[in-house]
Every structure is written in C-alpha cells, then in structure tokens.
A tleap script that builds the chain and sets N, CA, C and O, in Angstrom:
source leaprc.protein.ff14SB
mol = sequence {
  NMET ASN THR VAL THR PRO PHE PHE MET SER
  ARG VAL LEU ALA ARG SER LEU SER LYS LYS
  LYS ILE VAL THR ASN GLU GLY LYS VAL ILE
  GLY THR LEU LYS ASN LEU VAL VAL ASP PHE
  GLU THR GLY GLN VAL VAL ASP LEU VAL ILE
  TYR PRO GLU ASP SER PHE ASP THR SER GLY
  TYR ARG THR GLU GLY ASP ARG LEU TYR ILE
  PRO PHE GLU ALA VAL LYS ASP ILE LYS ASP
  TYR ILE VAL VAL ASP ARG TYR LEU SER ARG
  CLYS
}
set mol.1.N position { -15.562 0.478 -4.085 }
set mol.1.CA position { -14.590 0.985 -3.580 }
set mol.1.C position { -14.881 1.367 -1.914 }
set mol.1.O position { -15.978 1.787 -1.548 }
set mol.2.N position { -13.879 1.183 -1.098 }
set mol.2.CA position { -14.363 1.536 0.408 }
set mol.2.C position { -14.165 3.009 0.580 }
set mol.2.O position { -13.058 3.538 0.481 }
set mol.3.N position { -15.229 3.627 0.832 }
set mol.3.CA position { -15.070 5.134 0.980 }
set mol.3.C position { -14.676 5.664 2.351 }
set mol.3.O position { -14.267 6.805 2.567 }
set mol.4.N position { -14.863 4.615 3.333 }
set mol.4.CA position { -14.707 5.127 4.720 }
set mol.4.C position { -13.096 5.055 5.022 }
set mol.4.O position { -12.309 4.130 4.817 }
set mol.5.N position { -12.896 6.287 5.551 }
set mol.5.CA position { -11.168 6.419 5.745 }
set mol.5.C position { -11.113 5.772 7.211 }
set mol.5.O position { -11.920 5.992 8.114 }
set mol.6.N position { -10.012 4.940 7.261 }
set mol.6.CA position { -10.112 4.322 8.692 }
set mol.6.C position { -9.382 5.340 9.548 }
set mol.6.O position { -8.694 6.234 9.055 }
set mol.7.N position { -9.567 5.161 10.911 }
set mol.7.CA position { -9.182 6.371 11.927 }
set mol.7.C position { -7.858 6.497 11.700 }
set mol.7.O position { -7.506 7.640 11.409 }
set mol.8.N position { -6.792 5.452 11.756 }
set mol.8.CA position { -5.417 5.831 11.643 }
set mol.8.C position { -5.122 6.652 10.493 }
set mol.8.O position { -4.178 7.434 10.603 }
set mol.9.N position { -5.787 6.608 9.370 }
set mol.9.CA position { -5.235 7.150 8.189 }
set mol.9.C position { -5.586 8.814 8.335 }
set mol.9.O position { -4.922 9.669 7.749 }
set mol.10.N position { -6.779 9.132 9.243 }
set mol.10.CA position { -7.056 10.467 9.187 }
set mol.10.C position { -5.876 11.352 9.968 }
set mol.10.O position { -5.998 12.577 9.989 }
set mol.11.N position { -4.904 10.813 10.514 }
set mol.11.CA position { -4.040 11.341 11.188 }
set mol.11.C position { -2.528 11.289 10.699 }
set mol.11.O position { -1.625 11.785 11.374 }
set mol.12.N position { -2.341 10.745 9.651 }
set mol.12.CA position { -1.048 10.514 8.938 }
set mol.12.C position { -1.064 11.544 7.810 }
set mol.12.O position { -1.993 11.869 7.070 }
set mol.13.N position { 0.396 12.042 7.874 }
set mol.13.CA position { 0.754 12.852 6.640 }
set mol.13.C position { 1.247 12.266 5.789 }
set mol.13.O position { 1.960 11.327 6.145 }
set mol.14.N position { 1.130 12.491 4.537 }
set mol.14.CA position { 1.800 11.717 3.262 }
set mol.14.C position { 3.301 11.838 3.301 }
set mol.14.O position { 4.016 10.936 2.866 }
set mol.15.N position { 3.776 12.933 3.814 }
set mol.15.CA position { 5.419 13.064 3.795 }
set mol.15.C position { 5.853 11.828 4.723 }
set mol.15.O position { 6.835 11.140 4.445 }
set mol.16.N position { 4.986 11.583 5.928 }
set mol.16.CA position { 5.633 10.623 6.937 }
set mol.16.C position { 5.358 9.286 6.221 }
set mol.16.O position { 5.961 8.343 6.733 }
set mol.17.N position { 4.656 9.009 5.249 }
set mol.17.CA position { 4.613 7.796 4.622 }
set mol.17.C position { 5.810 7.407 3.617 }
set mol.17.O position { 5.964 6.236 3.270 }
set mol.18.N position { 6.520 8.280 3.236 }
set mol.18.CA position { 7.507 8.307 2.189 }
set mol.18.C position { 8.843 7.252 2.717 }
set mol.18.O position { 9.474 7.291 3.773 }
set mol.19.N position { 8.967 6.414 1.656 }
set mol.19.CA position { 9.916 5.286 1.818 }
set mol.19.C position { 9.518 4.312 2.938 }
set mol.19.O position { 10.386 3.502 3.266 }
set mol.20.N position { 8.379 4.271 3.550 }
set mol.20.CA position { 7.918 3.162 4.338 }
set mol.20.C position { 7.886 1.844 4.030 }
set mol.20.O position { 7.109 1.567 3.117 }
set mol.21.N position { 8.485 0.953 4.507 }
set mol.21.CA position { 8.290 -0.258 4.259 }
set mol.21.C position { 6.826 -1.183 4.391 }
set mol.21.O position { 6.093 -1.186 5.379 }
set mol.22.N position { 6.628 -1.910 3.205 }
set mol.22.CA position { 5.411 -2.348 3.164 }
set mol.22.C position { 5.454 -3.895 3.570 }
set mol.22.O position { 6.249 -4.664 3.031 }
set mol.23.N position { 4.581 -4.286 4.517 }
set mol.23.CA position { 4.565 -5.850 4.836 }
set mol.23.C position { 3.203 -6.250 5.095 }
set mol.23.O position { 2.320 -5.531 5.564 }
set mol.24.N position { 3.093 -7.667 4.688 }
set mol.24.CA position { 1.818 -8.288 4.803 }
set mol.24.C position { 1.554 -8.612 6.302 }
set mol.24.O position { 2.450 -8.671 7.144 }
set mol.25.N position { 0.247 -8.814 6.548 }
set mol.25.CA position { -0.153 -9.181 7.857 }
set mol.25.C position { 0.573 -10.367 8.350 }
set mol.25.O position { 0.418 -10.604 9.548 }
set mol.26.N position { 1.288 -11.116 7.715 }
set mol.26.CA position { 1.958 -12.298 7.939 }
set mol.26.C position { 3.582 -11.850 8.432 }
set mol.26.O position { 4.341 -12.593 9.054 }
set mol.27.N position { 3.864 -10.558 8.019 }
set mol.27.CA position { 5.167 -10.340 8.345 }
set mol.27.C position { 6.141 -10.357 7.206 }
set mol.27.O position { 7.274 -10.039 7.567 }
set mol.28.N position { 6.015 -10.648 5.884 }
set mol.28.CA position { 6.659 -10.724 4.850 }
set mol.28.C position { 6.751 -9.275 4.265 }
set mol.28.O position { 5.747 -8.583 4.102 }
set mol.29.N position { 7.909 -8.895 3.984 }
set mol.29.CA position { 8.139 -7.610 3.362 }
set mol.29.C position { 7.957 -7.742 1.878 }
set mol.29.O position { 8.393 -8.671 1.197 }
set mol.30.N position { 7.236 -6.667 1.433 }
set mol.30.CA position { 6.776 -6.629 0.068 }
set mol.30.C position { 7.661 -5.588 -0.566 }
set mol.30.O position { 7.983 -5.786 -1.737 }
set mol.31.N position { 8.105 -4.490 0.053 }
set mol.31.CA position { 8.866 -3.544 -0.631 }
set mol.31.C position { 8.653 -2.029 0.375 }
set mol.31.O position { 8.258 -1.946 1.538 }
set mol.32.N position { 9.087 -0.912 -0.598 }
set mol.32.CA position { 9.058 0.334 -0.064 }
set mol.32.C position { 8.095 0.970 -0.901 }
set mol.32.O position { 8.021 0.859 -2.125 }
set mol.33.N position { 7.324 1.682 -0.111 }
set mol.33.CA position { 6.349 2.740 -0.827 }
set mol.33.C position { 7.347 3.908 -1.396 }
set mol.33.O position { 8.263 4.530 -0.859 }
set mol.34.N position { 6.714 3.945 -2.868 }
set mol.34.CA position { 7.211 4.769 -3.684 }
set mol.34.C position { 6.178 6.128 -3.755 }
set mol.34.O position { 6.614 7.260 -3.550 }
set mol.35.N position { 4.876 5.876 -4.047 }
set mol.35.CA position { 4.016 6.938 -4.363 }
set mol.35.C position { 2.770 6.496 -3.898 }
set mol.35.O position { 2.692 5.461 -3.236 }
set mol.36.N position { 1.527 7.354 -4.252 }
set mol.36.CA position { 0.204 7.090 -3.778 }
set mol.36.C position { -0.535 7.365 -5.044 }
set mol.36.O position { -0.096 8.223 -5.810 }
set mol.37.N position { -1.596 6.720 -5.316 }
set mol.37.CA position { -2.597 7.166 -6.441 }
set mol.37.C position { -3.982 7.610 -5.676 }
set mol.37.O position { -4.717 6.972 -4.922 }
set mol.38.N position { -4.045 8.896 -6.145 }
set mol.38.CA position { -5.377 9.270 -5.328 }
set mol.38.C position { -6.464 9.798 -6.228 }
set mol.38.O position { -6.057 10.431 -7.202 }
set mol.39.N position { -7.694 9.669 -6.102 }
set mol.39.CA position { -8.695 10.087 -6.753 }
set mol.39.C position { -8.949 11.499 -6.516 }
set mol.39.O position { -9.448 11.835 -5.442 }
set mol.40.N position { -8.685 12.282 -7.323 }
set mol.40.CA position { -8.721 13.596 -7.280 }
set mol.40.C position { -10.160 14.403 -7.080 }
set mol.40.O position { -10.360 15.511 -6.582 }
set mol.41.N position { -11.064 13.470 -7.635 }
set mol.41.CA position { -12.462 13.932 -7.240 }
set mol.41.C position { -12.990 13.710 -5.856 }
set mol.41.O position { -13.688 14.534 -5.264 }
set mol.42.N position { -12.636 12.606 -5.396 }
set mol.42.CA position { -12.993 12.254 -4.092 }
set mol.42.C position { -12.024 12.571 -2.817 }
set mol.42.O position { -12.350 12.669 -1.634 }
set mol.43.N position { -10.805 12.696 -3.381 }
set mol.43.CA position { -9.602 12.711 -2.302 }
set mol.43.C position { -9.242 11.598 -1.767 }
set mol.43.O position { -8.275 11.730 -1.017 }
set mol.44.N position { -9.736 10.314 -1.884 }
set mol.44.CA position { -9.378 9.119 -1.531 }
set mol.44.C position { -8.145 8.467 -2.122 }
set mol.44.O position { -7.927 8.568 -3.330 }
set mol.45.N position { -7.410 7.867 -1.398 }
set mol.45.CA position { -6.286 7.233 -1.699 }
set mol.45.C position { -6.555 5.905 -2.302 }
set mol.45.O position { -7.051 5.066 -1.549 }
set mol.46.N position { -6.310 5.562 -3.555 }
set mol.46.CA position { -6.728 4.346 -4.357 }
set mol.46.C position { -5.836 3.117 -4.425 }
set mol.46.O position { -6.188 1.946 -4.283 }
set mol.47.N position { -4.604 3.597 -4.671 }
set mol.47.CA position { -3.301 2.437 -4.525 }
set mol.47.C position { -2.330 2.990 -3.804 }
set mol.47.O position { -2.301 4.204 -3.597 }
set mol.48.N position { -1.364 2.094 -3.310 }
set mol.48.CA position { 0.003 2.255 -2.985 }
set mol.48.C position { 0.801 1.892 -4.167 }
set mol.48.O position { 0.520 0.903 -4.845 }
set mol.49.N position { 1.899 2.757 -4.455 }
set mol.49.CA position { 2.623 2.315 -5.615 }
set mol.49.C position { 4.065 2.061 -4.913 }
set mol.49.O position { 4.632 2.989 -4.336 }
set mol.50.N position { 4.640 0.743 -4.988 }
set mol.50.CA position { 5.569 0.133 -4.250 }
set mol.50.C position { 6.718 -0.190 -5.169 }
set mol.50.O position { 6.499 -0.439 -6.354 }
set mol.51.N position { 7.777 -0.196 -4.733 }
set mol.51.CA position { 9.141 -0.915 -5.268 }
set mol.51.C position { 9.317 -2.216 -4.611 }
set mol.51.O position { 9.769 -2.292 -3.468 }
set mol.52.N position { 8.956 -3.291 -5.334 }
set mol.52.CA position { 8.993 -4.591 -4.309 }
set mol.52.C position { 10.385 -4.963 -4.463 }
set mol.52.O position { 11.089 -4.855 -5.468 }
set mol.53.N position { 10.769 -5.561 -2.955 }
set mol.53.CA position { 12.094 -6.168 -2.830 }
set mol.53.C position { 12.256 -7.370 -4.026 }
set mol.53.O position { 11.339 -8.045 -4.494 }
set mol.54.N position { 13.648 -7.431 -4.365 }
set mol.54.CA position { 13.933 -8.322 -5.206 }
set mol.54.C position { 13.485 -9.714 -5.061 }
set mol.54.O position { 13.216 -10.352 -6.079 }
set mol.55.N position { 13.372 -10.280 -3.829 }
set mol.55.CA position { 13.079 -11.594 -3.268 }
set mol.55.C position { 11.322 -11.651 -3.425 }
set mol.55.O position { 10.738 -12.728 -3.548 }
set mol.56.N position { 10.722 -10.544 -3.403 }
set mol.56.CA position { 9.349 -10.674 -3.403 }
set mol.56.C position { 8.737 -11.273 -4.599 }
set mol.56.O position { 9.008 -10.750 -5.679 }
set mol.57.N position { 7.845 -12.428 -4.567 }
set mol.57.CA position { 7.205 -12.922 -5.867 }
set mol.57.C position { 6.069 -12.102 -6.317 }
set mol.57.O position { 5.022 -12.117 -5.670 }
set mol.58.N position { 6.197 -11.385 -7.382 }
set mol.58.CA position { 4.936 -10.498 -7.539 }
set mol.58.C position { 3.844 -10.955 -8.449 }
set mol.58.O position { 3.061 -10.178 -8.995 }
set mol.59.N position { 3.824 -12.511 -8.614 }
set mol.59.CA position { 2.999 -13.256 -9.402 }
set mol.59.C position { 1.406 -12.924 -8.550 }
set mol.59.O position { 1.254 -12.957 -7.329 }
set mol.60.N position { 0.527 -12.665 -9.399 }
set mol.60.CA position { -0.842 -12.395 -8.828 }
set mol.60.C position { -1.213 -11.024 -8.433 }
set mol.60.O position { -2.352 -10.722 -8.076 }
set mol.61.N position { -0.016 -10.031 -8.521 }
set mol.61.CA position { -0.223 -8.666 -7.986 }
set mol.61.C position { -0.124 -7.796 -9.359 }
set mol.61.O position { 0.604 -8.213 -10.260 }
set mol.62.N position { -0.768 -6.732 -9.497 }
set mol.62.CA position { -1.030 -5.864 -10.533 }
set mol.62.C position { 0.601 -5.119 -10.428 }
set mol.62.O position { 1.111 -4.599 -9.436 }
set mol.63.N position { 1.103 -5.256 -11.625 }
set mol.63.CA position { 2.530 -4.488 -11.715 }
set mol.63.C position { 2.588 -3.793 -13.002 }
set mol.63.O position { 1.960 -4.193 -13.983 }
set mol.64.N position { 3.389 -2.681 -13.007 }
set mol.64.CA position { 3.747 -2.095 -14.213 }
set mol.64.C position { 5.024 -1.647 -14.273 }
set mol.64.O position { 5.401 -0.724 -13.552 }
set mol.65.N position { 5.789 -2.233 -15.107 }
set mol.65.CA position { 7.344 -1.996 -15.065 }
set mol.65.C position { 7.922 -2.451 -13.687 }
set mol.65.O position { 7.679 -3.588 -13.284 }
set mol.66.N position { 8.638 -1.633 -13.002 }
set mol.66.CA position { 9.333 -2.045 -11.775 }
set mol.66.C position { 8.394 -1.706 -10.342 }
set mol.66.O position { 8.790 -1.686 -9.176 }
set mol.67.N position { 7.172 -1.480 -10.818 }
set mol.67.CA position { 6.425 -1.079 -9.810 }
set mol.67.C position { 5.235 -2.046 -9.573 }
set mol.67.O position { 4.641 -2.636 -10.475 }
set mol.68.N position { 4.984 -2.127 -8.364 }
set mol.68.CA position { 3.640 -3.047 -7.921 }
set mol.68.C position { 2.656 -2.082 -7.082 }
set mol.68.O position { 2.959 -1.405 -6.100 }
set mol.69.N position { 1.367 -2.193 -7.734 }
set mol.69.CA position { 0.033 -1.538 -6.974 }
set mol.69.C position { -0.674 -2.583 -5.976 }
set mol.69.O position { -0.979 -3.754 -6.202 }
set mol.70.N position { -0.833 -1.876 -4.890 }
set mol.70.CA position { -1.841 -2.427 -3.836 }
set mol.70.C position { -2.777 -1.745 -3.461 }
set mol.70.O position { -2.622 -0.736 -2.772 }
set mol.71.N position { -4.035 -2.234 -3.898 }
set mol.71.CA position { -4.985 -1.293 -3.460 }
set mol.71.C position { -5.225 -0.735 -1.785 }
set mol.71.O position { -5.010 -1.422 -0.786 }
set mol.72.N position { -5.604 0.349 -1.798 }
set mol.72.CA position { -5.455 1.090 -0.177 }
set mol.72.C position { -6.377 0.336 0.601 }
set mol.72.O position { -6.169 0.433 1.810 }
set mol.73.N position { -7.506 -0.517 0.212 }
set mol.73.CA position { -8.607 -1.135 1.001 }
set mol.73.C position { -7.580 -2.211 1.505 }
set mol.73.O position { -8.010 -2.755 2.522 }
set mol.74.N position { -6.440 -2.652 1.135 }
set mol.74.CA position { -5.818 -3.823 1.922 }
set mol.74.C position { -5.028 -3.225 3.113 }
set mol.74.O position { -4.560 -3.991 3.956 }
set mol.75.N position { -4.855 -1.837 3.217 }
set mol.75.CA position { -4.086 -1.568 4.353 }
set mol.75.C position { -4.787 -1.733 5.675 }
set mol.75.O position { -5.932 -1.309 5.827 }
set mol.76.N position { -4.212 -2.261 6.509 }
set mol.76.CA position { -4.596 -2.578 8.014 }
set mol.76.C position { -4.337 -1.955 8.995 }
set mol.76.O position { -5.064 -1.861 9.984 }
set mol.77.N position { -2.713 -1.194 8.763 }
set mol.77.CA position { -2.402 -0.552 9.931 }
set mol.77.C position { -1.095 0.404 9.200 }
set mol.77.O position { -0.496 0.082 8.174 }
set mol.78.N position { -0.873 1.510 9.933 }
set mol.78.CA position { 0.330 2.061 9.599 }
set mol.78.C position { 0.941 2.495 10.781 }
set mol.78.O position { 0.193 3.013 11.609 }
set mol.79.N position { 2.394 2.381 11.106 }
set mol.79.CA position { 3.000 2.608 12.214 }
set mol.79.C position { 4.419 2.853 11.646 }
set mol.79.O position { 4.676 3.696 10.786 }
set mol.80.N position { 5.311 2.014 12.228 }
set mol.80.CA position { 6.629 1.574 11.568 }
set mol.80.C position { 6.683 1.224 10.198 }
set mol.80.O position { 7.522 1.660 9.410 }
set mol.81.N position { 5.868 0.511 9.955 }
set mol.81.CA position { 5.464 -0.111 8.732 }
set mol.81.C position { 4.249 -0.011 8.138 }
set mol.81.O position { 3.355 -0.050 8.983 }
set mol.82.N position { 3.814 0.114 6.915 }
set mol.82.CA position { 2.513 -0.265 6.332 }
set mol.82.C position { 2.351 -1.505 6.154 }
set mol.82.O position { 3.026 -2.159 5.359 }
set mol.83.N position { 1.241 -2.069 7.029 }
set mol.83.CA position { 0.763 -3.616 7.071 }
set mol.83.C position { -0.480 -3.512 6.291 }
set mol.83.O position { -1.337 -2.653 6.499 }
set mol.84.N position { -0.547 -4.483 5.323 }
set mol.84.CA position { -1.376 -4.941 4.277 }
set mol.84.C position { -2.006 -6.211 4.359 }
set mol.84.O position { -1.258 -7.135 4.681 }
set mol.85.N position { -3.349 -6.518 4.119 }
set mol.85.CA position { -3.651 -7.886 4.108 }
set mol.85.C position { -3.101 -8.384 2.742 }
set mol.85.O position { -3.055 -7.761 1.681 }
set mol.86.N position { -2.709 -9.611 3.006 }
set mol.86.CA position { -1.887 -10.434 1.922 }
set mol.86.C position { -3.150 -10.813 0.896 }
set mol.86.O position { -2.910 -10.985 -0.299 }
set mol.87.N position { -4.468 -10.930 1.407 }
set mol.87.CA position { -5.072 -11.717 0.263 }
set mol.87.C position { -5.932 -10.350 -0.486 }
set mol.87.O position { -6.216 -10.436 -1.680 }
set mol.88.N position { -6.291 -9.176 0.265 }
set mol.88.CA position { -6.803 -8.213 -0.518 }
set mol.88.C position { -5.882 -7.372 -1.228 }
set mol.88.O position { -6.324 -6.418 -1.868 }
set mol.89.N position { -4.438 -7.657 -1.181 }
set mol.89.CA position { -3.258 -6.968 -1.843 }
set mol.89.C position { -3.207 -7.403 -3.356 }
set mol.89.O position { -2.573 -6.760 -4.192 }
set mol.90.N position { -3.935 -8.560 -3.649 }
set mol.90.CA position { -3.855 -9.107 -4.851 }
set mol.90.C position { -4.906 -8.721 -5.812 }
set mol.90.O position { -5.950 -8.258 -5.352 }
set mol.91.N position { -4.760 -8.856 -7.131 }
set mol.91.CA position { -5.655 -8.204 -8.092 }
set mol.91.C position { -6.871 -8.856 -8.104 }
set mol.91.O position { -7.773 -8.468 -8.845 }
savepdb mol mol.pdb
quit
C-alpha cells in the first residue's frame, strides 16, 4: 500500500469530501462518496466507499451490496470532484 500522502490530501478535511462526485480521469461519473475506510493503526485512508450511479457498470470493481469500493491509491485529485485513475480503481 502507498504510505505517502499526496500533498492535496494533507489539506482536505473529511467533512468537505461528503457527497462529492467521483469521476474517472476520463471524465466518466462513477458515483457519490458515501464514506471512507481508514486504517486506524496508521491513520491512512484505505478505500473510498461509493454509491455508484445506476448507469455505471460495476463489473471488475469491488462491491458489497449497493456500495462500490475504490482503493485510495487510485485518487489523483480532489477539487470539485474526486478524480480517480480508471485502471487503479479496479480490483
């Protein structure tokens, strides 16, 4: 697991991430951020928990019920949207 926290994450408060849209680096909307999975021993964010859009094909992604999990290492940028690398997002 990548233990280096990207610079942009060091200044982002968790509450500001609530309900942000998740998009691929190609601009496709995946869904809305629901929660984060955190390793309490290290304090590192492990996964994004997302409610996927109905039109988003979740094949090849890790899912549990109506939630989709994307590894935090796939996050490339956080501004108006959370941008994730499409290939690193898959299981």
